[in-house]
C-alpha positions in Angstrom: -21.7 43.1 15.1 -25.3 43.1 13.5 -26.6 46.6 13.4 -29.7 48.3 12.4 -30.0 51.5 10.6 -33.2 53.7 10.6 -33.3 55.6 7.4 -32.3 55.4 3.9 -32.1 59.1 3.2 -28.5 60.3 3.0 -27.6 60.0 6.5 -29.0 56.2 6.2 -26.9 55.4 3.2 -23.9 56.6 4.6 -24.2 54.5 7.9 -25.1 51.7 5.6 -21.8 52.1 3.9 -19.5 52.8 6.6 -21.1 49.9 8.7 -20.6 47.4 5.8 -17.0 48.9 5.0 -16.4 48.0 8.7 -17.5 44.4 8.3 -20.4 44.8 10.2 -23.9 43.0 9.4 -26.4 45.4 8.6 -30.1 46.0 8.1 -31.6 49.3 7.1 -35.6 50.1 7.3 -37.0 52.6 4.9 -40.4 53.9 4.9 -40.4 55.0 1.3 -39.9 52.3 -1.7 -36.2 53.9 -2.9 -33.6 55.5 -1.3 -32.9 59.2 -1.0 -35.3 60.1 1.7 -36.8 63.7 1.2 -34.7 64.2 -1.6 -36.9 62.2 -3.7 -40.2 64.1 -2.8 -39.6 67.8 -3.3 -40.8 70.9 -4.5 -40.0 71.4 -8.4 -37.9 74.2 -8.0 -35.4 73.0 -5.1 -31.7 73.1 -5.9 -28.9 72.6 -3.2 -28.1 75.9 -1.5 -24.7 74.6 -0.5 -22.2 74.3 -3.4 -21.4 71.0 -5.1 -17.4 70.7 -3.7 -18.7 71.4 -0.3 -21.9 69.0 -0.3 -20.9 65.9 -2.1 -19.4 62.8 -0.1 -15.5 62.6 0.2 -16.2 58.8 -0.9 -18.1 59.5 -4.0 -17.8 62.9 -5.5 -20.7 64.1 -7.9 -19.7 64.3 -11.3 -17.3 67.2 -12.5 -19.5 68.6 -15.4 -22.7 69.4 -12.9 -23.4 72.9 -11.9 -22.4 74.2 -9.0 -25.9 73.9 -7.2 -27.5 71.0 -8.7 -31.3 70.5 -8.6 -32.9 68.3 -6.2 -33.9 65.7 -8.8 -30.0 65.5 -9.4 -29.2 65.0 -6.1 -31.8 62.0 -5.6 -30.1 60.6 -8.6 -26.8 60.9 -6.9 -28.0 59.2 -3.5 -29.7 56.1 -5.7 -26.3 55.8 -7.7 -24.2 56.1 -4.2 -26.6 53.2 -3.2 -25.8 51.1 -6.4 -22.1 51.8 -6.4 -21.6 50.6 -3.1 -24.1 47.7 -3.3 -26.3 48.9 -0.2 -29.8 48.3 -1.9 -29.2 44.8 -0.8 -29.5 45.7 2.7 -32.4 48.1 2.8 -35.9 46.7 3.7 -38.1 49.2 1.8 -41.8 49.9 3.1 -40.7 49.3 6.5 -41.7 51.9 9.1 -40.1 51.6 12.5 -42.5 51.9 15.4 -40.5 50.9 18.0 -36.9 50.6 19.3 -36.5 48.9 22.5 -33.5 47.7 25.0 -33.3 44.2 26.5 -30.2 41.9 26.4 -30.4 42.9 22.5 -32.1 45.8 20.6 -35.5 44.8 19.2 -36.9 46.8 16.4 -40.4 46.6 15.4 -41.8 47.6 12.2 -45.6 48.5 10.3 -46.6 46.1 8.5 -45.5 43.8 11.3 -42.4 41.7 12.4 -39.5 42.5 14.9 -36.0 41.7 14.8 -32.7 41.7 17.0 -29.9 43.7 16.8 -26.5 44.5 18.6 -26.5 48.0 18.1 -28.8 50.9 16.1 -28.0 53.7 14.3 -30.7 56.3 14.1 -30.8 58.1 10.9 -34.4 59.0 10.3 -33.7 63.1 9.6 -35.4 65.7 10.8 -37.1 67.5 8.0 -40.4 65.6 7.7 -42.6 66.9 10.7 -44.1 70.5 9.6 -43.8 72.9 12.7 -46.8 75.4 12.7 -47.3 78.5 14.9 -47.5 77.3 18.3 -49.9 79.1 19.9 -51.4 79.9 16.6 -52.1 83.3 15.6 -55.6 85.1 16.9 -58.6 85.0 14.8 -59.5 82.6 12.0 -58.6 82.9 8.2 -60.9 81.9 5.6 -58.4 80.8 2.8 -56.1 78.1 2.4 -53.5 77.4 4.5 -50.5 74.9 3.6 -47.2 74.2 5.2 -44.1 74.6 2.9 -43.5 70.6 3.6 -46.8 70.1 1.1 -45.4 72.3 -1.3 -44.6 71.2 -4.9 -45.4 73.4 -8.1 -46.6 76.9 -8.2 -49.7 76.2 -10.3 -51.5 76.0 -6.9 -50.5 79.7 -6.8 -52.4 80.6 -9.8 -54.3 84.0 -9.5 -54.3 84.2 -5.8 -53.2 86.5 -3.4 -50.2 84.8 -1.3 -48.8 85.3 1.9 -45.5 83.3 2.7 -44.5 83.7 6.3 -41.0 82.5 7.2 -37.4 83.4 6.1 -35.9 80.3 5.5 -34.6 78.8 1.9 -37.7 77.3 1.4 -39.8 80.4 2.4 -37.6 82.2 -0.4 -37.8 79.8 -3.3 -41.6 79.5 -2.4 -42.1 83.3 -2.6 -40.0 83.6 -5.5 -41.9 80.7 -7.5 -45.6 82.1 -6.4 -44.2 85.5 -7.8 -44.5 84.1 -11.2 -47.8 82.7 -11.2 -49.7 84.6 -8.3 -52.3 87.5 -8.5 -50.0 90.8 -7.2 -47.1 90.5 -5.4 -46.4 87.7 -3.4 -46.1 88.9 0.7 -43.3 87.7 2.5 -43.8 87.9 6.6 -41.0 87.5 9.1 -40.8 88.5 12.6 -37.0 88.5 12.5 -34.6 88.9 9.8 -31.9 86.7 8.7 -28.2 87.0 6.5 -29.3 86.4 2.8 -26.3 85.2 1.0 -26.3 85.0 -2.8 -25.1 81.9 -4.3 -22.1 83.7 -5.7 -19.9 86.1 -4.2 -17.6 87.9 -6.4 -17.6 84.7 -9.1 -17.1 81.8 -7.0 -19.8 79.6 -4.9 -20.1 82.1 -1.7 -19.6 78.8 0.5 -16.1 78.1 -1.0 -14.1 80.6 1.3 -15.3 78.7 4.4 -12.6 76.0 4.4 -9.9 78.5 3.7 -11.2 80.6 7.0 -11.7 77.6 9.1 -8.9 78.0 10.9 -9.8 81.7 12.2 -12.2 81.9 15.0 -15.6 81.9 14.5 -15.9 85.6 15.6 -13.1 86.9 13.1 -14.5 84.7 10.3 -18.1 86.2 11.0 -16.5 89.7 10.8 -14.7 88.7 7.6 -17.3 87.3 6.2 -20.1 90.0 7.1 -17.7 92.4 5.4 -17.5 90.3 2.1 -21.3 90.2 2.0 -22.0 93.9 2.9 -19.9 94.8 -0.2 -21.6 92.3 -2.1 -25.4 93.3 -1.7 -25.8 95.4 1.4 -27.9 94.6 4.3 -31.4 93.0 4.2 -33.2 96.4 5.3 -32.1 97.6 2.0 -34.6 95.5 0.7 -37.3 96.1 3.0 -36.8 93.1 5.1 -36.1 92.7 8.9 -32.6 93.2 10.5 -30.8 90.0 11.1 -31.7 88.5 14.6 -28.0 87.9 15.2 -24.8 87.8 13.5 -23.6 85.5 10.2 -22.3 82.3 11.3 -25.0 82.4 14.6 -28.2 82.4 12.7 -28.7 80.5 9.5 -28.4 82.4 6.5 -30.5 82.1 3.8 -28.6 81.2 0.2 -30.9 82.6 -2.6 -30.2 84.8 -5.7 -33.4 85.3 -6.9 -35.4 86.5 -3.8 -33.5 90.0 -3.7 -34.0 90.4 -7.6 -37.9 89.7 -6.7 -37.9 92.3 -4.2 -36.5 95.0 -6.3 -38.7 94.3 -9.1 -41.7 94.6 -6.5 -42.8 90.9 -7.6 -42.2 90.2 -3.8 -43.6 92.7 -0.9 -41.9 92.4 2.5 -44.1 92.8 5.4 -43.5 92.4 9.1 -44.7 89.9 11.5 -48.3 88.8 11.6 -50.7 90.2 14.4 -53.9 88.5 13.9 -56.2 86.5 11.4 -59.4 88.3 10.3 -61.8 86.3 7.4 -59.9 86.7 4.0 -57.1 89.6 5.7 -54.1 89.4 7.4 -53.2 92.0 9.9 -49.4 92.8 10.6 -47.7 94.1 13.6 -47.6 97.5 12.2 -51.0 97.9 11.8 -51.2 97.2 8.0 -53.7 94.4 6.4 -53.5 92.5 3.3 -56.1 90.5 1.6 -54.8 87.0 1.1 -56.1 83.6 -0.5 -53.5 81.5 0.9 -50.8 81.4 3.5 -47.6 79.1 3.2 -46.1 78.8 6.8 -42.6 78.2 5.9 -41.9 77.9 9.5 -39.6 74.9 9.9 -39.6 71.4 11.6 -40.2 69.5 14.7 -37.2 67.0 15.5 -39.3 63.9 16.3 -37.8 60.3 16.6 -41.3 58.5 17.6 -39.8 55.3 17.9 -37.8 55.8 21.0 -39.0 56.1 24.6 -38.2 59.3 26.8 -35.9 56.5 28.4 -33.5 57.5 25.2 -34.9 60.8 24.4 -34.6 62.5 28.2 -35.8 66.0 27.4 -36.7 65.4 23.6 -34.4 64.8 20.4 -33.7 68.8 20.3 -32.3 68.7 23.6 -30.4 65.1 23.6 -26.7 65.2 25.0 -24.8 63.0 22.6 -20.8 62.5 22.3 -19.7 63.7 19.3 -23.5 64.4 18.1 -23.1 60.6 17.6 -23.2 58.3 20.9 -25.8 58.0 23.6 -24.2 58.8 26.7 -26.2 56.0 28.6 -25.3 53.2 25.8 -23.4 54.0 23.0 -24.4 51.1 21.2 -27.6 53.6 20.5 -25.8 56.0 17.9 -27.0 59.0 15.8 -26.5 60.0 12.1 -27.8 63.4 11.2 -29.4 64.7 14.6 -27.4 67.7 14.2 -27.9 71.4 12.7 -24.6 72.4 10.4 -23.4 75.5 9.4 -22.7 73.9 6.0 -24.0 71.0 3.9 -25.1 68.1 5.8 -23.6 64.9 3.4 -20.1 65.6 4.4 -21.0 65.6 8.2 -23.0 62.7 8.3 -20.1 60.5 6.4 -17.9 61.3 8.9 -20.6 60.4 11.7 -21.4 57.3 10.1 -17.3 56.7 9.6 -16.9 57.4 13.5 -20.0 55.0 14.6 -18.9 52.3 12.5 -15.2 52.4 13.8 -16.8 52.2 17.7 -19.3 49.2 16.7 -16.7 47.4 14.7 -14.1 47.5 17.4 -11.2 49.5 15.6 -12.2 52.9 17.9 -12.6 53.0 21.6 -14.7 55.7 23.0 -13.0 57.4 26.2 -14.2 56.9 29.8 -17.8 58.2 30.6 -16.9 60.8 32.6 -14.6 62.6 30.0 -17.3 62.0 27.3 -19.7 63.9 29.6 -17.2 66.8 29.9 -16.6 67.0 26.1 -20.7 67.4 25.9 -21.0 70.2 28.6 -18.1 72.0 27.2 -19.6 71.6 23.4 -22.8 72.9 24.9 -21.4 76.0 26.5 -19.5 76.8 23.4 -22.9 76.4 21.3 -25.0 78.5 23.9 -22.4 81.2 23.7 -22.4 81.1 19.9 -26.1 80.6 19.0 -28.1 81.1 22.2 -30.2 79.2 24.5 -33.4 78.9 22.1 -31.0 77.9 18.8 -31.1 74.2 19.2 -27.5 74.7 20.7 -27.5 70.8 21.6 -27.5 70.2 18.0 -25.8 72.7 16.8 -22.2 72.3 14.8 -19.7 74.4 12.9 -19.1 72.4 9.6 -15.6 72.7 8.6 -14.3 72.6 12.3 -16.3 69.5 13.1 -15.7 67.3 10.1 -12.1 67.9 10.9 -12.4 67.3 14.4 -14.2 63.9 13.8 -11.8 62.6 11.6 -9.1 63.3 14.2 -11.2 61.8 16.4 -11.2 58.6 14.8 -7.4 58.5 14.7 -7.1 59.0 18.3 -9.8 56.2 19.0 -7.8 54.1 17.3 -4.5 54.6 18.7 -6.1 54.2 22.2 
């Protein structure tokens, strides 16, 4: 079985390793000149927002003397060490961007700067945090200052002496607002239409995600009540800090993990603002009627999921709505598999590791998929549960519960092996 893996970030590397372990012939394509994906090119202050013990690959633990929340630089080094340890690099073609993947008798992969190759199967692991999403439609009016997306941010010196507005409530928004508050002119403004739960990295002296595994046996709504009670006792609601109320319960919308944003808010170095109403030259007008002079707007508004090398034949209504069996196998042709096309309530690394092992087990013949009708029923059942939990507009096709998913996929591999 000759398999193409597209991408050599965490998902792609896990895919290459699992396929090699299963005896497949593997060629991976990576547009950068080294492994690690986005971890090799991030802003200077970025650290993990899930703890080391809940982030590491099961097959390659992070060093025990590392801090609970390693820096992005360390994570990039960890992924490079993973590639070296399992001799993955020889199977990766660096500096090649996949431009088309097409199905004939076999799969044909076309790349830039040119060339094609044929495979029995393709594993898509290109990630989905690289195509910036801006407000659409844009806000009324014009802005005379500088606009940038969080994707382009690298260091806080770009904000030196400037009046800064950060739009968003995710992890990047909080990190950038905190960074900018040390160099900007006056308090950094943090604007959001909807709130999120803000979880400190430590609760009661332990990494805040450490309780996840222990609570995983409980129904998610019970886990939600327990976790929300713990969070309320530890830090109180976001409204206490001037932020909007969370749009949904904990474990429904993705929480923001930050120790520092609440500190900067309570010290006046970051100031909360509601959503934007319109832009007016050097001013930004907010929905409560207030306005502020601003020099720089940072749009920390997330990313669009894109798989530009696959046609609509394979993507249907788009990658965010693509139904996949176990979030891995294409329902029309399981020789097209996906690793990392999901949104997890926890770390991505253990998820992509188990997805890669599931894909490799099938492609090597050691795992049997259930009948097509059973796959579709399982996808429909998972989607109904996701909509009930995350809502129609919360990318329900992609959503997974970290602990339950990892456990279920391990059992799935065992089930398929015994069929």
